[in-house]
C-alpha positions as CSV (number, residue, x, y, z in Angstrom):
1,M,0.0,0.0,0.0
2,S,1.3,3.5,-0.9
3,N,2.2,5.7,2.0
4,P,0.7,9.1,1.4
5,T,3.7,10.9,2.8
6,H,5.8,9.4,0.0
7,W,3.9,10.2,-3.1
8,A,6.2,11.0,-6.0
9,V,5.1,14.7,-6.3
10,R,6.2,16.8,-9.2
11,T,9.4,18.9,-8.9
12,V,8.7,22.6,-8.8
13,P,11.5,24.5,-10.6
14,P,14.0,26.0,-8.1
15,S,13.5,29.5,-9.6
16,L,9.8,29.3,-8.9
17,V,10.4,28.1,-5.3
18,Q,12.7,31.0,-4.7
19,Q,10.2,33.4,-6.2
20,Y,7.3,32.1,-4.1
21,E,9.4,32.2,-0.9
22,R,10.8,35.7,-1.7
23,D,7.3,37.1,-2.3
24,G,5.9,35.6,0.9
25,W,3.6,33.0,-0.7
26,W,5.5,30.0,0.7
27,T,6.4,30.2,4.4
28,D,7.0,27.7,7.3
29,A,3.4,27.8,8.4
30,T,1.3,24.7,8.3
31,L,-2.4,24.3,7.9
32,G,-2.8,22.9,11.4
33,S,-0.8,25.7,13.0
34,M,-2.9,28.3,11.2
35,V,-6.2,26.7,12.0
36,A,-5.3,26.6,15.7
37,E,-4.2,30.2,15.6
38,W,-7.4,31.3,13.8
39,L,-9.7,29.5,16.2
40,A,-7.8,31.0,19.2
41,A,-7.9,34.5,17.7
42,A,-11.7,34.7,17.5
43,P,-13.1,32.3,20.1
44,A,-16.5,34.0,20.2
45,A,-17.1,34.0,16.4
46,E,-20.1,31.9,15.6
47,V,-20.4,28.6,13.8
48,N,-24.0,27.8,12.6
49,V,-25.2,24.6,11.0
50,W,-28.6,25.2,9.5
51,S,-29.7,21.6,9.2
52,K,-33.2,20.3,9.6
53,V,-31.8,17.0,11.0
54,R,-28.7,18.0,12.9
55,P,-28.8,21.8,13.6
56,W,-26.1,23.2,15.7
57,H,-25.0,26.7,16.9
58,G,-21.8,27.3,18.7
59,T,-18.5,29.2,18.6
60,Y,-14.9,28.8,17.4
61,A,-14.1,27.9,21.0
62,D,-16.5,25.0,20.9
63,I,-15.0,23.8,17.6
64,D,-11.5,24.1,19.0
65,A,-12.3,22.1,22.2
66,E,-14.1,19.3,20.4
67,A,-11.4,19.1,17.7
68,R,-8.7,18.7,20.3
69,R,-10.7,15.8,21.8
70,L,-10.9,14.2,18.4
71,V,-7.1,14.5,18.0
72,A,-6.7,12.8,21.4
73,L,-9.0,10.0,20.2
74,M,-6.9,9.5,17.0
75,Q,-3.7,9.5,19.0
76,A,-5.1,6.9,21.5
77,A,-6.1,4.7,18.5
78,G,-2.5,4.8,17.2
79,V,-3.1,7.1,14.2
80,E,0.2,8.9,13.7
81,P,0.8,12.4,12.3
82,G,1.5,12.2,8.6
83,E,-0.9,9.3,8.1
84,A,-4.0,9.8,5.9
85,V,-7.4,10.1,7.5
86,A,-10.6,10.2,5.3
87,F,-13.8,11.9,6.3
88,Q,-17.1,11.7,4.5
89,L,-19.8,13.9,6.1
90,P,-22.6,16.3,5.1
91,N,-22.3,19.9,6.3
92,W,-22.8,19.1,10.0
93,R,-20.9,20.2,13.0
94,E,-18.8,17.0,12.9
95,A,-17.5,17.9,9.4
96,I,-16.1,21.2,10.6
97,V,-14.7,19.6,13.8
98,A,-13.1,16.8,11.8
99,F,-11.6,19.2,9.3
100,A,-10.1,21.3,12.2
101,A,-8.9,18.3,14.1
102,L,-7.2,16.5,11.2
103,A,-5.4,19.7,10.3
104,M,-4.4,20.4,13.9
105,G,-3.4,16.8,14.5
106,G,-0.9,16.8,11.5
107,Y,-2.8,14.2,9.5
108,V,-3.2,14.1,5.7
109,L,-6.8,15.1,5.1
110,V,-8.7,13.0,2.6
111,P,-12.1,14.7,2.3
112,I,-14.8,12.7,0.4
113,V,-18.0,14.2,-0.8
114,H,-20.9,12.6,1.0
115,I,-22.8,11.7,-2.2
116,Y,-20.1,9.2,-3.3
117,G,-21.1,5.6,-3.0
118,R,-19.5,2.2,-2.8
119,K,-17.4,2.4,-6.0
120,E,-15.9,5.8,-5.4
121,L,-15.4,5.3,-1.6
122,A,-13.7,1.9,-2.0
123,F,-11.3,3.4,-4.6
124,I,-10.5,6.5,-2.6
125,L,-9.8,4.7,0.7
126,E,-7.6,2.1,-1.1
127,Q,-5.6,4.6,-3.2
128,S,-5.1,7.3,-0.5
129,G,-3.8,4.8,2.0
130,A,-6.3,6.1,4.6
131,V,-5.8,4.4,8.0
132,A,-8.9,6.0,9.6
133,Y,-12.3,7.0,8.3
134,I,-15.0,9.3,9.8
135,S,-18.6,9.0,8.6
136,P,-22.3,8.7,9.5
137,V,-23.8,5.2,9.6
138,A,-25.8,6.3,6.5
139,H,-27.1,9.4,4.9
140,G,-29.5,9.7,2.0
141,H,-29.1,6.7,-0.3
142,V,-25.5,5.9,0.9
143,G,-24.9,3.4,3.7
144,Y,-21.3,4.2,4.7
145,A,-21.0,1.6,7.5
146,N,-22.3,-1.1,5.3
147,I,-19.8,-0.2,2.6
148,I,-16.9,-0.4,5.1
149,D,-18.2,-3.7,6.4
150,H,-17.7,-5.2,2.9
151,V,-14.9,-3.2,1.2
152,A,-12.6,-1.9,3.9
153,P,-9.1,-1.7,2.5
154,E,-6.4,-3.7,4.3
155,Q,-4.7,-0.7,5.8
156,L,-7.9,0.8,7.5
157,R,-7.6,0.6,11.3
158,L,-10.2,3.0,12.7
159,H,-13.8,3.9,11.7
160,V,-15.4,6.7,13.7
161,L,-19.2,6.9,13.4
162,V,-20.9,10.2,14.1
163,D,-24.5,8.8,14.5
164,G,-26.6,5.7,14.3
165,E,-27.8,3.1,16.7
166,A,-26.1,-0.1,15.5
167,L,-22.4,-0.2,15.2
168,G,-22.5,-3.4,13.1
169,T,-19.6,-5.7,12.7
170,P,-16.5,-4.1,11.1
171,P,-14.0,-6.2,9.3
172,S,-11.1,-7.8,11.2
173,G,-8.5,-5.2,12.2
174,V,-10.9,-2.2,12.1
175,M,-11.8,-0.6,15.4
176,R,-15.2,1.1,15.3
177,V,-16.0,3.8,17.8
178,R,-18.8,6.3,18.3
179,W,-18.3,10.1,18.1
180,S,-20.0,10.4,21.4
181,T,-16.9,8.9,23.1
182,L,-15.4,12.4,22.7
183,E,-17.6,13.6,25.5
184,T,-15.3,11.8,28.0
185,T,-12.1,12.3,26.1
186,R,-9.5,14.7,27.5
187,P,-8.5,17.2,24.8
188,V,-4.8,17.5,23.8
189,T,-3.0,20.7,24.7
190,V,0.2,20.2,22.7
191,L,-0.3,19.8,18.9
192,P,2.3,18.2,16.6
193,R,4.2,20.5,14.3
194,G,4.6,19.3,10.7
195,E,6.7,20.5,7.8
196,A,5.2,23.1,5.4
197,A,6.5,21.1,2.4
198,S,4.7,17.9,3.6
199,I,1.4,16.8,2.1
200,A,-1.7,18.5,3.7
201,V,-4.6,17.4,1.6
202,I,-5.5,14.8,-1.0
203,A,-8.6,16.1,-2.7
204,Y,-10.4,13.7,-5.1
205,T,-12.0,15.1,-8.2
206,S,-13.8,13.3,-11.0
207,G,-12.5,14.1,-14.5
208,T,-12.0,12.4,-17.8
209,T,-11.1,9.1,-16.1
210,S,-13.7,6.7,-14.7
211,D,-12.2,6.8,-11.2
212,P,-11.7,9.9,-9.2
213,K,-8.3,11.6,-9.4
214,G,-6.4,12.3,-6.2
215,V,-5.0,15.9,-6.3
216,I,-2.1,16.5,-3.8
217,H,-1.7,19.8,-2.0
218,D,0.9,20.6,0.6
219,H,0.6,23.2,3.3
220,R,2.3,25.9,1.1
221,T,0.0,25.6,-1.9
222,L,-3.2,25.4,0.2
223,L,-2.3,28.4,2.3
224,S,-1.4,30.3,-0.8
225,E,-4.9,29.7,-2.1
226,L,-6.4,31.1,1.1
227,R,-4.7,34.4,0.4
228,H,-6.6,34.5,-2.9
229,M,-9.9,33.5,-1.3
230,A,-9.6,36.0,1.6
231,G,-9.7,38.9,-0.8
232,W,-13.2,38.0,-1.8
233,I,-14.5,37.7,1.8
234,T,-15.9,40.8,3.6
235,P,-15.5,40.3,7.3
236,G,-18.8,40.9,9.1
237,R,-20.8,40.0,6.0
238,P,-21.1,36.2,6.1
239,N,-22.8,34.0,3.5
240,L,-24.8,30.8,3.8
241,M,-22.7,28.1,2.1
242,G,-24.2,25.1,0.5
243,S,-21.0,23.7,-1.0
244,P,-19.9,20.6,1.0
245,V,-17.0,21.0,3.4
246,T,-15.6,17.8,1.8
247,H,-15.5,19.5,-1.6
248,A,-12.7,22.0,-2.6
249,T,-15.1,24.9,-2.8
250,G,-16.7,24.2,0.5
251,M,-13.5,23.4,2.3
252,I,-12.0,26.7,1.3
253,G,-15.0,29.0,1.0
254,A,-17.2,27.7,3.8
255,V,-14.5,26.9,6.5
256,L,-10.9,28.0,5.8
257,G,-11.8,31.4,4.2
258,P,-14.0,32.5,7.1
259,L,-11.5,31.1,9.7
260,K,-8.7,33.2,8.2
261,V,-10.6,36.5,8.6
262,G,-12.4,35.5,11.9
263,S,-15.8,35.6,10.3
264,D,-18.9,33.7,11.4
265,I,-19.5,30.4,9.6
266,H,-22.9,29.5,8.2
267,V,-23.4,26.2,6.4
268,I,-26.4,24.1,5.3
269,D,-26.4,20.4,4.7
270,R,-29.0,20.2,2.0
271,W,-29.5,23.0,-0.5
272,D,-33.2,23.7,-0.4
273,P,-33.6,27.3,-1.7
274,G,-36.8,27.8,0.3
275,H,-35.2,26.8,3.5
276,A,-32.1,28.8,2.6
277,L,-34.1,31.9,2.1
278,E,-35.7,31.4,5.5
279,V,-32.3,31.0,7.1
280,M,-30.9,34.1,5.4
281,L,-33.7,36.3,6.9
282,E,-33.4,34.8,10.3
283,A,-29.7,35.2,10.5
284,G,-29.4,38.4,8.5
285,I,-26.9,36.9,6.1
286,G,-26.4,36.5,2.3
287,G,-26.3,33.4,0.2
288,G,-25.7,32.0,-3.2
289,T,-21.9,31.9,-3.2
290,G,-20.2,29.0,-4.9
291,A,-21.5,27.2,-8.0
292,S,-24.1,29.1,-10.0
293,V,-26.8,26.6,-9.0
294,F,-27.0,28.1,-5.5
295,L,-27.6,31.6,-6.7
296,A,-30.0,30.6,-9.5
297,G,-32.0,28.5,-7.1
298,L,-32.5,31.5,-4.8
299,F,-33.6,33.8,-7.7
300,D,-36.0,31.1,-9.0
301,H,-37.8,30.7,-5.7
302,P,-41.1,32.7,-5.2
303,S,-40.1,33.6,-1.6
304,L,-37.2,35.8,-2.7
305,T,-37.6,39.4,-1.5
306,A,-35.8,42.7,-1.7
307,A,-34.5,42.0,1.8
308,H,-32.8,38.9,0.6
309,A,-31.3,40.7,-2.3
310,A,-30.0,43.4,0.0
311,N,-28.1,40.8,2.0
312,M,-26.7,39.3,-1.2
313,S,-25.1,42.6,-2.3
314,Q,-21.9,40.7,-3.4
315,V,-21.7,37.1,-4.5
316,G,-18.7,35.2,-5.7
317,L,-19.3,32.4,-8.3
318,G,-17.0,29.6,-9.4
319,G,-16.5,25.9,-9.6
320,A,-18.9,25.7,-12.6
321,P,-19.7,27.7,-15.7
322,V,-21.6,30.9,-14.9
323,P,-24.2,31.8,-17.5
324,V,-24.0,35.5,-18.6
325,A,-27.8,35.7,-18.1
326,L,-27.3,34.8,-14.4
327,G,-25.0,37.9,-14.0
328,E,-27.5,40.1,-15.7
329,R,-30.4,38.7,-13.6
330,A,-28.3,39.3,-10.4
331,A,-27.8,42.9,-11.5
332,S,-31.5,43.4,-11.8
333,H,-31.8,42.5,-8.1
334,G,-29.0,44.9,-7.2
335,V,-26.6,42.0,-6.7
336,K,-23.0,42.2,-7.8
337,I,-21.4,38.9,-8.9
338,I,-17.8,38.0,-9.7
339,R,-16.7,35.0,-11.8
340,A,-13.6,33.0,-11.0
341,Y,-11.9,30.2,-12.9
342,G,-9.9,27.4,-11.3
343,S,-9.9,23.7,-10.5
344,T,-9.0,21.4,-7.6
345,E,-5.5,21.3,-9.2
346,H,-5.2,25.1,-9.4
347,P,-8.0,26.5,-7.2
348,S,-8.0,30.2,-8.1
349,T,-6.4,30.8,-11.5
350,T,-8.2,33.9,-12.6
351,G,-11.0,36.0,-11.1
352,S,-12.8,39.3,-11.5
353,Q,-13.2,41.8,-8.7
354,F,-16.3,43.5,-7.4
355,A,-14.9,46.9,-8.4
356,D,-14.7,45.7,-12.1
357,P,-17.3,46.9,-14.6
358,A,-20.3,44.6,-15.1
359,D,-19.2,43.6,-18.5
360,I,-16.0,42.1,-17.1
361,R,-17.7,40.5,-14.1
362,H,-20.5,38.9,-16.2
363,R,-18.8,37.9,-19.4
364,T,-15.2,37.0,-18.5
365,D,-13.5,34.9,-15.8
366,G,-11.2,37.8,-14.8
367,R,-7.5,38.4,-14.7
368,P,-4.8,36.1,-13.3
369,M,-4.8,36.1,-9.5
370,P,-1.7,37.6,-7.7
371,G,1.3,35.4,-8.1
372,V,-0.4,33.4,-10.9
373,E,0.8,33.3,-14.5
374,I,-1.2,32.0,-17.5
375,R,-0.3,31.3,-21.1
376,L,-2.5,30.3,-24.1
377,I,-1.0,27.9,-26.7
378,D,-2.0,26.4,-29.9
379,D,-1.9,22.7,-30.9
380,D,1.8,23.0,-31.7
381,G,2.6,24.5,-28.3
382,V,3.1,28.0,-29.6
383,D,1.8,31.0,-27.7
384,V,-1.2,32.6,-29.3
385,Q,-2.0,36.3,-29.6
386,R,-4.7,38.0,-27.6
387,G,-8.2,37.4,-29.1
388,T,-7.2,33.9,-30.3
389,A,-8.4,30.8,-28.6
390,G,-5.8,28.5,-27.1
391,E,-5.2,25.9,-24.4
392,I,-4.8,27.4,-21.0
393,L,-1.5,26.8,-19.1
394,S,-1.2,28.1,-15.6
395,R,1.3,28.1,-12.7
396,G,1.4,29.8,-9.4
397,P,2.0,29.3,-5.6
398,D,-1.4,27.6,-5.2
399,L,-0.9,25.0,-8.0
400,C,-1.0,21.5,-6.7
401,L,2.0,19.2,-6.5
402,G,0.5,16.5,-8.8
403,Y,-1.7,13.4,-8.6
404,T,-1.7,10.2,-6.6
405,D,-1.6,8.4,-9.9
406,E,1.7,9.5,-11.3
407,T,0.6,8.7,-14.9
408,F,-1.5,11.9,-14.8
409,N,1.5,14.1,-13.9
410,I,2.1,14.5,-17.6
411,A,-0.2,17.5,-17.2
412,F,2.8,19.4,-15.6
413,D,5.8,20.3,-17.7
414,D,9.4,20.9,-16.6
415,D,8.9,24.6,-16.4
416,G,6.1,24.3,-13.9
417,W,3.2,24.9,-16.2
418,Y,-0.1,23.0,-15.7
419,H,-1.7,22.1,-19.0
420,T,-5.3,22.5,-18.0
421,G,-7.0,21.1,-21.1
422,D,-9.4,24.0,-21.0
423,I,-9.6,26.4,-24.0
424,G,-9.9,30.2,-23.5
425,V,-9.3,33.6,-25.0
426,L,-7.6,36.6,-23.5
427,D,-9.1,40.0,-24.3
428,E,-7.4,43.4,-24.5
429,H,-7.8,43.9,-20.8
430,G,-6.0,40.7,-20.0
431,C,-9.2,39.0,-18.9
432,L,-9.8,35.3,-19.6
433,T,-12.9,33.8,-21.0
434,I,-13.3,30.0,-21.1
435,T,-14.7,28.9,-24.4
436,D,-14.4,25.1,-24.4
437,R,-12.7,22.1,-22.8
438,A,-10.2,19.9,-24.5
439,K,-10.9,17.5,-21.7
440,D,-14.4,16.0,-21.3
441,I,-15.1,16.9,-17.7
442,I,-18.7,18.1,-17.0
443,I,-19.2,20.5,-14.1
444,R,-22.8,20.1,-12.9
445,G,-23.6,22.5,-10.2
446,G,-20.0,22.5,-9.0
447,E,-19.7,18.7,-9.1
448,N,-17.3,17.2,-11.6
449,L,-18.7,14.3,-13.6
450,S,-16.8,11.8,-15.7
451,P,-18.3,11.2,-19.1
452,A,-16.1,8.1,-19.6
453,E,-17.8,6.4,-16.6
454,V,-21.3,7.1,-18.0
455,E,-20.3,6.2,-21.5
456,G,-19.0,2.8,-20.3
457,A,-22.3,2.0,-18.6
458,L,-24.4,3.1,-21.6
459,E,-22.4,1.1,-24.1
460,T,-24.0,-2.0,-22.6
461,L,-27.5,-0.8,-23.2
462,P,-29.1,-3.0,-25.9
463,G,-29.3,-1.3,-29.3
464,V,-26.6,1.3,-28.6
465,A,-23.9,1.4,-31.2
466,E,-21.9,4.4,-30.0
467,V,-22.3,7.0,-27.3
468,A,-20.8,10.3,-26.3
469,V,-21.7,12.1,-23.1
470,V,-21.0,15.9,-23.2
471,A,-21.7,19.0,-21.3
472,A,-24.9,20.9,-22.2
473,P,-25.7,24.4,-21.0
474,D,-28.0,24.7,-18.0
475,A,-29.4,28.0,-16.8
476,R,-29.5,26.7,-13.2
477,L,-26.6,24.3,-12.9
478,G,-24.2,25.8,-15.3
479,E,-24.0,22.5,-17.1
480,H,-25.7,19.1,-17.2
481,A,-24.8,15.8,-18.9
482,C,-26.3,15.1,-22.4
483,A,-26.0,11.6,-23.9
484,V,-25.7,11.6,-27.6
485,I,-26.3,8.1,-29.0
486,R,-26.1,6.4,-32.3
487,M,-28.2,3.3,-32.5
488,L,-27.4,0.0,-34.2
489,P,-29.1,-0.5,-37.6
490,D,-32.7,-1.5,-37.5
491,C,-32.9,-0.7,-33.7
492,A,-35.7,1.6,-32.6
493,P,-34.5,4.8,-30.9
494,I,-34.6,4.9,-27.1
495,V,-35.9,7.6,-24.8
496,L,-34.3,9.2,-21.7
497,S,-36.2,6.9,-19.3
498,D,-34.6,3.9,-20.9
499,V,-31.2,5.5,-20.3
500,T,-31.8,6.3,-16.6
501,A,-33.4,2.9,-15.9
502,H,-30.3,1.2,-17.3
503,L,-27.9,3.4,-15.3
504,D,-30.0,2.9,-12.2
505,A,-29.7,-0.9,-12.6
506,S,-25.9,-0.6,-13.2
507,G,-25.5,1.2,-9.8
508,L,-24.3,4.5,-11.2
509,A,-24.8,7.4,-8.8
510,R,-27.9,9.4,-9.7
511,Q,-26.2,12.7,-10.0
512,K,-24.2,11.3,-12.9
513,W,-27.2,10.4,-15.0
514,P,-27.7,12.4,-18.2
515,E,-30.6,14.8,-18.1
516,E,-30.8,15.1,-21.8
517,L,-30.7,12.6,-24.7
518,R,-30.1,13.1,-28.4
519,I,-30.2,10.4,-31.1
520,V,-28.0,10.9,-34.1
521,T,-27.3,8.8,-37.3
522,D,-23.5,9.6,-37.1
523,F,-20.9,11.8,-35.4
524,A,-18.5,14.4,-36.7
525,R,-15.0,12.8,-36.3
526,T,-11.4,13.6,-36.2
527,P,-9.1,12.2,-39.0
528,S,-8.3,9.3,-36.7
529,G,-12.0,8.5,-36.3
530,K,-12.6,9.8,-32.8
531,I,-15.9,11.6,-32.0
532,R,-15.4,15.4,-32.1
533,K,-17.0,16.2,-28.8
534,V,-16.1,19.9,-29.3
535,D,-18.6,19.9,-32.1
536,L,-21.3,18.3,-30.0
537,R,-20.8,20.9,-27.2
538,A,-20.9,23.7,-29.8
539,W,-24.2,22.3,-31.2
540,L,-25.8,22.2,-27.8
541,R,-24.6,25.7,-26.9
542,A,-26.0,27.1,-30.2
543,E,-29.4,25.5,-29.5
544,A,-29.5,26.9,-26.0
545,E,-28.7,30.4,-27.3
546,V,-31.6,30.2,-29.8
547,H,-34.0,29.2,-27.1
């Protein structure tokens, strides 16, 4: 089993290391030391979990105390600093406590979004080398404890359950304990001190491969990203965050960003726009930050009032494509939005600012963030002129150190550039606009979906000769999956319900199912015979613009 402290991370060119250290991006600080410092600096700041099933209201001091007890539990169970610990929790108090504790305890954090089921969970636990795992017994359609009982990897030693009556029978070698044991656990007072250049987080993201990709960040890259994020947070003006703490946008925007500036934290475990609007009025806070689906859902709800809009005076959007119409709709409510472009690999690559003109904020993804460089190249690797589309290359102090699967590290060249696979154009103001993706990833409401996984499942559907799954524009979600299918000769066309029934039977998670189906007689192809997905995406975009 791979040891997560010994991943073969990419080599950052020495000139860039010197530059990031000289400019103050990379320091000796660690994520754990900073989390402990931030919690201590604002002990009375509020933490609010607006859940209908597990609501909680407390303070930074409460989170700090419980986190230190969780560190003590981990240490008593023999989990050593530097070992990987996975946690898969909705936006409950325990998710925030777990995040703080694992950082303060010097562990490698492996956050797993709570909607991932057996296939993804088994893969992530195995590949990350996680020795401990924190989860509910079950939530929604996912039974986490049952999954562990059947597919626990060999190295897993500890399973902490935050709720549920029955502990079940874990596999041999796995100790299962309840979160409630923390009530009688003495908190640690002395925290381990790690190295800034050691691995802090392995964040899994779905992309063009059928299995999630593990993205490696050390303490320096993650804390550099926080400097970017903090610039978009106005202390004293908190927002209700629906992005999961176990997703990159929620981890940074819902927890670490507010912690850094000492702001109140407000999270919700299930994004119900009606409930969110009630919470916003009760707490006197804004909302809609994150993927465009959150803001669109609020605008679509009949309970939206001028009072809500007043509290949403500034909203940052990213993690998914932002329709121009959403920015214009926000402006009609007196709400300023900014767009940002990034990825789990390079979280904040470009972004607009609230002081920018509306045309820049609504129609571009902004300029490179401080410390970040970008280039656009053509198919031959030659830099293109402004106004010409090209593949986006980026580098900066917040760029990840590579992937857990070393074969994917070909995305990074010897000069430190990350070849994103995204296509964009730079305008005369130096602002970037994403125009297409060379890679197939679909970003549905901030969640990355892998077309390859869906295509593999649909290829077994009777009558299907060929299938391509691509991103289609979605006014609410930014994008959704569209299955484009060529049928075998003499086979009757299928309908969307046939597709979803087949995927349901195959065990594919519901959020990955296509929401649109097109039947074609043939595909546009490259000279080598590959389906030209770029043409399919352009076709769907053109249709959306007409309607």
